[in-house]
N, C-alpha and C positions, 0 to 999 in steps of 0.2 A: 561526517556531514552534520551540520547544525540544523536546527529547526528552520531557520530562515532560508538556508540552502534547499532544504526539503520543500518548503512552501514555494520557493521560486521555481524549482524543477517541476513540481506537480502543476503549478499554474501554467507552465509552458505546454502541457499536454492538451490536446483538443477537447473543448466542451466541458471543462472541469469547473467545479464550484467548491468552495471551502466554507466550513463552519467550525466554530470552536465550541466543543461540548465535552461532556464526561470529564469534568475536572480539568479544563484547559487543554484538552487534546485537540490537535489540528487534524481535522477529518476531511479528507478529499474524496469527492464524488464525481461520477460521470452519469448523467441521466438520473440523478437522485439516488444512485447506488454507490456504496462505499468501495473504494479500491485501495486506499492507503491511509495510515494513521500515524501521527507522531505524538507520543505521549511520554509521561514520566511515571506510568503505572508500575507497580511492583516495587521491589527493593532497589535502593540506590536513587540518586537524584539526576542521573544522566538521561538523555533523551533516548527513547526506544522507538524503532520503526517497525510497523506491522503492515503486511500487505497480503493480498490474495495471490495464490500461485496455482499452477497446474498440479495435477496429482503427482506427476513424476518429480517436478521441482520440490514439492512438499516432502516427498519421501527422501530425497537427497539432502535437502537443506536441514531437516531436523536431526540429521546425523552429524552435522557440522557443529563444532564447539562455538558457543555464543549465539546460536540460533535455536529458538524453541518454538513449539506449537504456540500460536498466539492465544493468550488468555481469552476465554469466551468465544473465540472464533475458529479454533482449531478444527472443529468438526466440519467446517466449510473450507478447509484447506488453506488456512491462513498461517503465516509464520511471523515471528517477531525477532528482529535483530537486537540482541541484548547490549552489544557494545560495538565500538567502531573498529575493533581488532578482528572481528569475526568475518567481515566481508568488506572488500574495498568499496568505496563510494561509487565507482563506476559500475560495479556489479549490482549494487543496491539500486542505482538508477535504472539499469536494464530490467531488473525484476519489477520495479514500480511501473515502468512502461508496459511490461507484459501484463501486470495486474490490471492496468487501465484497459488494455485490449481485451482481456478475458471478460471483464465486467461489461464493457461496451458491446461486445458480441452477444451478450445475454439480453440486451435491450430489444424492444420490439423494432421491427424494420422501420416502422413509421417514425419512432422516436430517434432511431439512428439517423434517418434522413433529415428530420427536423433539426437535429444537432449538428448536421454537416459531417457526420461520421460515415455516411454511405451515400451512394449515388441514387 
């Protein structure tokens, strides 16, 4: 997945916003809370994708080659896909969608309703 494909996918999720910060990282938010990041942090010049995940997914993913606890965010159960051989793009998209849902569910009920995420 390229950064442009990542941005296009994240933009397709409900009530998302994007900012570029932290050294040109593409940071995606729902309700002002981050759910996914594309960056070039760390070694190498290729793009890396970080996202929030469930406790179970976190435990499983960090055992996979090419997926590490996300720098600065691991304590909150974030992982980082280091390269495109560690996880197919379709799986990455599914995890990003799940990250969006996890973060959206933590928003206040009022904000969820205001954003069109709840009835």
